[in-house]
N, C-alpha and C positions, 0 to 999 in steps of 0.2 A: 625483678624485671628480666625478661628473657633477652639474651644477647644474640642479635642476628647480624651484627655488622661484619663479622668474619665471613658471612655468606653473601655479602653484597655482590661479589663477582659472579657467584652462582646465579643469583636472581637476574643479573644483567645478561648473562649468557642465555638464559632461558628466553629472554626477550618476549615475555608475555606482555609486558607494556612497561615503559620507563617509570610510570607512576603507579606501579602495581599495588602498593600498600596504602594508597591514599583513600580515605573513606569518603571525602567530598562533603558536599553540603546536604542539609536536610531537606525534607519535602514540605511544601507549604500546604495551606488548607484552601486551595482553589483560587483565591482572588488576589492575594498579595504576592510580593516578591518572595523567593525562597528565603527561609530563615537562615541567618548567618551562623550556621553550626560550625564548630571547629573541625579542621581537617586532621584526622588522626592517622598515625602510621604505627608500624609494629613496635617501634621503640617505646611507645607510651601506652600500648593497649592494656598493659597490666592495670594502669590507673583508670582507663576508660571502663573496663569491665568490673570495677568495684562499685559502680554507681549506676542505678537503673536509668537515670536520665541521660547520662552520657552514653550508656550502651544503646539507648533508644536512638540517640543522635547518630551513632555509628551505623545502625541498621538503616536509618533513613538515608544515609549516604550511599548505601548499596544501590539505590535507584539511579544514582548519577552515572551517566555513560551507558545505561542499560540498552538504549536503542541508538546505535551508531548510525551515522549518515547513510552508509552503504545499505542498511537494511531497507530503507524506503527508496533510495536513489537507484540502487542496483537491483535489488530483489523485488522492488515495486513495479518492475516492467518485465516484459517477456512472458506474460501470463495469458496471452491471447486477448487481452483487454487493453492494457496500457503499454505504450511503446516509447522508446527513447527518441528525443527530438533535439539532438545536438546541432550546433552550428558547424559550418565547414564540412569536412569530409565525413563520410560514414565510417571511416577507419579510425575510430576512437574507442576507448575502453568501454564507455557506457553503452554505446550502440552495439558493440561486439557482444558484450555480456547479455544485453537484451535479446540478441539473436543467437545466443548459445555458442558464440565463437570464442573459445578460451584457448589459452596457451600458457602453461606454467612458466615459460621463459620470457614472457612479456607481461606488461601490466594488465592484461585482459582477464584478470580474475579478481576476486575479492580478498583483500588483506585486512581491512580494518575490523571486520567482525571478529576474526580470530583473536586479534590483540585485545579488543574491547571486552569480549566475553571472558577471557582468562583473567583479565584485570579484575572484573567483578567477582569471578569465581574465587580468586585469592582472598578478596575481602570477605566473601561469605564464609570461606573456610576458617578465617580468623574468628568470625562471630560464632560459628558453629562449634569451634574448639573452645572458646573462652566462656560463652554464656552458661554452659552447664556447671561451671565452677562458682557461679554467683548463687546467692541464697535463693531457694526455691520460691517462686511466686507465679501468679497467673500472667503477669506482664513479662517476666523472663521467658516463660514457656511460649508466649505469643511471639516474642522477638525471635526465638529460636526457630519456630515454625515459619516465620516470615523469611528468615535468611535461607532456610532450606528450599522454600518455594522459589525464591529469586535464583538460587543456584540451579534449580531444575530448569527454569526458563532459559538460563544461559546455555546449558547443555542441549536443550531442545533447539536453540538457534544454531549452535555449532553443528549438530548432527544433520539438521535439514539442509545445511549448506555443504558440508564436507563429508558426511557419512561417519565412519569410524574416526574418532579423535582421541587424543590423550585424555586419560581420566585422572584428575588430581583431586584428592579428597581431604588433604590436610594442608595447613599453612606451610609455606616453604621453609619457615624457620624451624618446623618440626621434622623436616625431611632429612634423610641421611645424605650428606654431601658426597660420601664415598660410594653411594649406590648409583650406577650408571643411569638407571631409570629416572633418577631425580634430575640429573643434568640434561638428559636427552630422552624424555619419555616417548615411547612408541604409541602408535594407534592402539586403542582399546576397543573391544567389541561394543558397538552401539547398543546391542541388546542388553549387555551387562550394565551399561551406563543408564539406559532407560529404566531398567528394573530397579536400580539403586535409587534414582531420583523419584520415581513413582512410589516406591516404598517409603522414602523420606516423607513425602507429602501425606501418604495414607496414615502414617503413624503419628503425625503431628497436627493434622488439619483441625482436629477437635479443639486444639489450643488457640486457633485463630479467632479473633473477635468477629462478631457479626458485623461490626462497624469499626473502622480504623480511623474515623474522623473524616476521611475523604477517599474516594475511589482512586486517588493518586497513590494510595498505599493498598497493598493486597489485604483483603479480609477473607472471611470463610467462604462467601459466595464466589468471589473472583478466584480464589485458590481452587475451589471445586471446578470452576470453569477451566482453569489452567490445567488441572489434573485430567479432565476429559480430553482436552486438546492433546496433551502429551501422550496419553494412553492411545489415542487414535493414531498418532504418528508412530508409536512403538509397535502397534499392531498392523500398520499399513505397509504399503510397498515402498521399497527403496532399492537403489542400485547396490548390489551386494557382490562381494568377491572374497576369496579366502584372505583372512586378516594378515596384514603386513606382507602381502605378496603383490605381484603385478599381473596375476591371472585375470583375464577379461571378466567383467562383471555382468550380471543380468538383473533385471527388475524382478524382485520377489519379496514375499513376506518372510519374516523370520521362520526358521524351519519347524519350530515346536508349535504345532497347531493348537494344542491344548492351552498354551500360554496366549496365543492370539485370541482365542475365545474369551479367556479370562480378562485380557486387556480391554476387549470390547465391553465386557460386563462392568469393568471398572469405569470406563468412560460413560456408559449408560447410567450407572448409579450416580456418578458425580454430576452429570447433566440434570438428571431427575431431581437431585438434591437442590440445585439452584431453582429449577422450575417450581418445585413443590414448596420452596422456602417462602414464597409469597411476598418477597421484598423487591423483586425485579420485574420489569415489564417493558414492552416496547413503547417508545414515545408515540403518542397519537396526535391526530390533527388538532390544531388550535390556531387561533388568530388568523384564520384564512389560509393557513399553510397545511399541506399534507403532513402526515406524521414523519415521513422521511425527510422532508424539507425542514420541518421544525427541529428535528434532531440535529441536523448539520448546521443550520443557521445559528441555533443557540450554542452549539459546541464551539463554533468559530467565534462567537461573541463572548465566550467564556462565561456564559450564563449556565453554569453547570447544575444549578438546582433544578433546571428544567429537563436535564438529560441524564442525570446520574442513575436513574432507575434502569436505564438501558446500558450506559457506559460502565460496565463492571470494573474495568481497570483502564486508566489512561495515565500516561507518564507526564508528570509535571514539567512544564517547560516555559518558564516566565522569569525574566530578570536578566540583568546585564551579563551574568556569568553562566546562565543556564539555558538561554534561549536557543533551541535547536534550529537547524537549517530545514526542518521538516516542511515548513510552510512555503518555502520558496521554490519547490520543484514541481509540485502537482497543482496547477491553477490555470486560469484561462489566459494569463498574460496581460500586462498593463504597460502603457507607454506614457511616462510623464504624469503631470497632474498631481493630485492629492496622494495617490497610491505609489507614486514613483515608477521608475521603469524596471519591471521585473519580467524576464522571459520565462515562458513555460518551457521546461526542459523535458517534458513528457507530453505525449498526445494519446488520444483514444482511437483505436482502430475503428473505422466506420462500420465494419461488419458487426461489431459489438453494439455500437450506437443504434444500428438498425435492427438489432435482435429483440429489442424491447417490445412488448405488447403495447398497442396504442393506449390502453388504459393505465399502463404502469406509471405511477407517479415518480419512480426513481430515476428515470432516464435524464430528465432535465435538472436533477439535483446532482447526480453523479457525473454528468457530462455537460459541456457547454458548446453550442454551435455559434459562439460569439467570443470576441476579444475586445479589450478596451483600447481605443486609439483616438487620436485627436484629428480634427478636420483639416487643420492648416499647419502651422509651424510649431505648435505646442506652447505658445506664449500663455501667460497666466489668464489672459482674456479669451483664450480659445475655447472651442466646444469639444468635449470628449463624447465618444459614441460607443455604445455596445454594438460593435459592427459584426454582422452575420458572416460566417465563414463557409468554406466548402468542406467536402467530405475528407480531404486530406489534412485538415487542421481542426478536427474536433478535439476539444481539450478537457482536462479534468475539471470537476466542478465542486466537489465536496469541500474543498479548502480554499475557496475563491477569496482573493484579496479584499474585495469590497465588503465581504461579510465579516471580516476580522475587526478586532478593536484596533485603535491606532497603534502602530508598531513603535518600538523603542529605537529601531534602526531599520533600514531598507531590507536587510536580510534577516530580520528577527520579527516574525509575524505573530508571536505570542500564542501560537497554537500548541496545545497539549497534543500528545501523540496517542491515538487510540490503539489499544491492544486487544481487548476482548469486549464484545457487546453481547447483550442478551439475545439478539437475533442469531448470533453465532452458536450460542448454547442450544437454542431451539433447533437449528439445522443439524448440529452434532447429534442431538437426541433423536431426531428423525432418522439419521444415518445409522445410529447404533441399534435402534429398534428394528430397522429394516434388515440389518445384517444378522442380528441374533435370532430373528424369527423367520428368516428366509422369505421375507417380503414385508411390505408395510403393515403396521398395526394401526388401530384407531388412534392410539396415543401419538405415534409417529406422524400420522397424517394430520392430526390436530396441530402438532408443532409446526409442520410446514405450512399449514393453512393460516396460522397466525401471522407468519411473515408475509404471505401473499395477501392476506386481507389488508394489512397495513399499507402494502404497496398499491392496492387498488385492483388486484388481479385475482381476487378470491374466487371468481367463477371459472378460472382456468382448470381444465380437467387434471386430476391427479392420477397417475398410472397405478395399476394394481400389481404388476409383476416386480420382483426384486430388482432386476437389472434396470428396468425402465424407471423405477422409483429412484434408484441411485443416480441415474442420468438426470432426472428432474432436480435432484439435490445439487448435482454439479452445476447445472445451469442456474439454479436459484442462488447459489453461492457467488457466481459470477455477477449476476444482477445486483446482489446485495453488497458485496464486499470489494468492489473496485477501489484501487488505490489505498487499500489497508494492508498492503504488503504481506498477504498470506496466500493469495490465489495460486501463485507459481508453485509453491511447495505443496499446497493442497492437491493440486492436479497430479503431482508426482506421487504423493502417498496414496492416492486413489487409483493409481496406475492409468491415469487419463491424459498425461501430458502429450504423449505421441499422437494419440487419436485426436486430441483437441487442437494440436498444432496442424495436423493434416486437414482437419475440418476447417480451420481458420484460413489456411492457405487456399483451399478450394473456395471458401466463401468469398475471399477477397478477389480471386480471379473471376468468380461469377459476378461480383459487384462491378469489377472493372469492365467486364464484357456485357453487363446488364443481361445476364442469363440466369437460369435456375431460379432460386428464391428471390433474386433481384431483377427479374425480367421486366417487371412493371414499376421499378423504382423511378420516380419522376426525376427528370434531369434538371428542371428549373424550379427554384424557389423564388417567391416574392417576399422579401424581408421588409418589415416595417421599420422605418428609421427611428432609432431610440437613443436619446441623449443619456449619457451616464451621469448620475447625480454627483459623483466625486465626493461622496460622503461615506465615511466608514460606518458600517451597519446598514448600508443601502440594501433593502430586502429584494431587489430585483432578481428574478429567477431566469427568465428566458425571453429572447426576442420573438415577437409574434411573426409568424410566417405562414404563407399559403403555398402548398405544393401544386404546381400547375400541370394539368394533364390535358386541357382543352387545346387542340392544335391551333385554333384561331387565336387564342390568348397567348400561346407560346410565340406565335409569329409576331404578335404585337410587341411583346417584351424584347424579342430579338432585335427589333428596330431601335436600339438604344442610340441616342445622338452621340456624335463624337465631339461636339462642341455646343455652345449655347447660342449659336447663330440663329437669328430670327426667333429668339426666345424659345428655343427648342426644348429646353429642360422643363419649362412650365407646361408645354403641350404634352410632353411625355408623361409628366405627373398626372395630368388629367386622364390620360389613357390608363395608367396604372391604378388610379383610384377607382376607375370604372371596373377594371378587372377584379380589384379587391372587393368591391361591392357585389359583383356577380358571384363571389365566393363567400358571401356572408359577412364581410368586414367593412364596416362603415369608416369614413375618414372625416376628420375635421379639416378646416381650411389650412391649418398648419401642418397636418400630417404629410409624411412623404413615404414613398415606397421605392425599393430598388431590387431588381432581379439578380439572381446569382445562378450561374451554371455550376451545379454542385460537383460535376465530374471534371471540370477544368481546374487548373491551379488557381489559387486565390489571386495570383498576379497576372492572370490571363488578360488579354486586351479587352475582351468583352466585360469581364468582371470589374476591371479597372474603370472602364468607361461608365458602367452602371453606377459605381460609387461616386464618380464625378457628378453625375446627374442629381445627387442629393447634397452636394457641397464639398466633397473631398477634393482637395487640390491635387494637381499633378505632382508626382514625386512621392506621394504618401501611399504607395501600393504595397506596404509591408505589414507584417504582424509581429507581435512579441512572442514568437515561438521559433524554434530552430529552422533555419532557412532550408535545410535539406528536406523539410516536409511541406511547408506552405507554398513553396514555389513549384511544387510538383503536382501534376494532375492525378486523378484516381482512375479515370476511364482510359481504356486501351484505344478507343476511337480518338479520344482527345490527345492521345500520345502517339499519333502516327500509325496506329494499328498494332502496337505492341504494348505489353504491360509496362507501366512505369517501373523503374529499377527498384524502388522501395517495396514493390509488391512481388516482383519476380524478375530475375535476370541480372547480369553484370556482377554477380557475386554479392549483391547487396539485398537480395530479396528477403522476404519475411522468414525469419528463423533459419538463415542460410547456414548456420553452424551446427544446427541440431543433429546429433547422432544418437539414435536409440542405444541404450545400454552403455552410455558413456557420459553424455553431457547433462544427465539428470542431476549430477553433483558437480561442484566446481573443484578444480585442482588446487593444490597448495601452490602459492607463489614461490618461485625459486630464482629470483633475479638479483637481489641485493640484500644487504644486512637489514634486518627487520622483517624479512620474509620467512615464513615458517621453515621451509626446507633448507634455507641457508643456515639458519640458526640452530637447527636440529637435524643432524644427518641421519638420525634413526627414524625420521618420518618417511614412510613410503608414499609414493605418489599415486594418484588416481590412475587406474589401469588405462593405457592408451596414450599417456603423456610421458 
């Protein structure tokens, strides 16, 4: 048995993570709690790696902690699609990071990903070091390949957040304690790291099984998809500066163009291998649901058999010790009742919500223009409503609470964490084909077309030029992958983050002013009153609404009663039902409608009075989303002739901290013990901090 106890202080000083050598629990097979695998540490890994079953349990434990909370809570916003919706002031770390306002001397950077990734890297290094000493077998080789792929995923996460990072390839117990680089490793070239992990996958991927029992573990197809993704990042743009210096950086690809071409070829071949493998496909329409809706409804229901042909890799998250916080951040918000009170901590920019083609089936799955709230005081006998919202509080929809299975706790929604989907492979392949052939090829066009066909926009024109086709892929990725915590760094690697931020700022100002592409966007919606079933697995998708453009009808809805004197609410409902009928919507005796001024705040006097007309009592003019959003208007006219601060002005406007050639990467935190630059004085800071 190898003795590492004399190196305990060394490990502690490195502060990779206090539990750095814990292997954790094993991965389950989709539907039950995690298996109770032993938690191994380096003091007993000699015995672990003498038995293939315990070695397998150790490798399963590598998945534990692989997706830290910050990956979806912090990096899941700021991508011109999803934005932070915290309560209180906008001066908090989540909102600042969402808007690219970092500072290494304050908490406004990400610290958890660094610690979590190096914790897993240490465990993968143990596995990669010990497995070759075991008797040769197909299972041993598969476990070794799996450990290398997981290590590659960790470095991919580190590099896309921090750029150049320390490279650690052996277990700490094997390192020389007298070597300064062991105690305080410097940043290493991201290109060297990428080349190493890509080579690891290439040399071992043939040993991966075509099935590993569940997509909660990597197999050959998902590892090929991961290889394609990492190769694209290695070939793509990133903020670069001379290693271990403070020289200002610039956005650029790696300098060796021949290697860039080779990396695109690697990505192309890996994606093609998945596509041509014949075992994966997009989930298609069934049971009255569009394919995209069926995908996410069944995923949330943990009906993985219906979605695993598309979900190549998703991280297991089920059980009292393993249930991640993933499902409690991006959802429509719910107040009381069966689902409990959970606030949506992220919201969707209305410029994104309005960017979808009218035929696109993805919008009302990926986003919701409703939240769940009660009519009166929230008593058990109360009525809960899927209440229509305004443009300043459109919320995420893929992981909505009502679609989930019943949770084990209010903050444990039993949602697995999606990592790679087949749709991602198709769009990566379209991208590599376009790059390698200086324009779209029939194969690349067909890959993009598959995604569009499933979405319902197959008739949309596909550009023929290389740059225009790439722009189409950028937009398609935004429509397809909202709230899957990849868009922010995808835009960076494609050198689109600055232009997309500028375009979003312009779009939001145009929407606020109702000019440009939003000149004819209707101000008023007529929502149909809809009771929430308060049942887990409720298949409800979207509140029915009518966009009003007829001036006479608008004048009628504007005359909302301020009280029910002389039975005013019933008279008003008669008027609204007539308007609905004139717009093709019939109503039953029990149906009700209520107008919403989409450019005003949800809490405006008009919107509050309109909800009272369908039974909401006074005082319940709130939503389960951060107050800094839903209490604010979208329109400049509705805000006294100036942009609302969350769009522009007052230091809180969209992406107020973004600085090209600086904020594409996050700085290392340097405030207190446990922060990388405090614990390692050899780490150089991001230029400009």
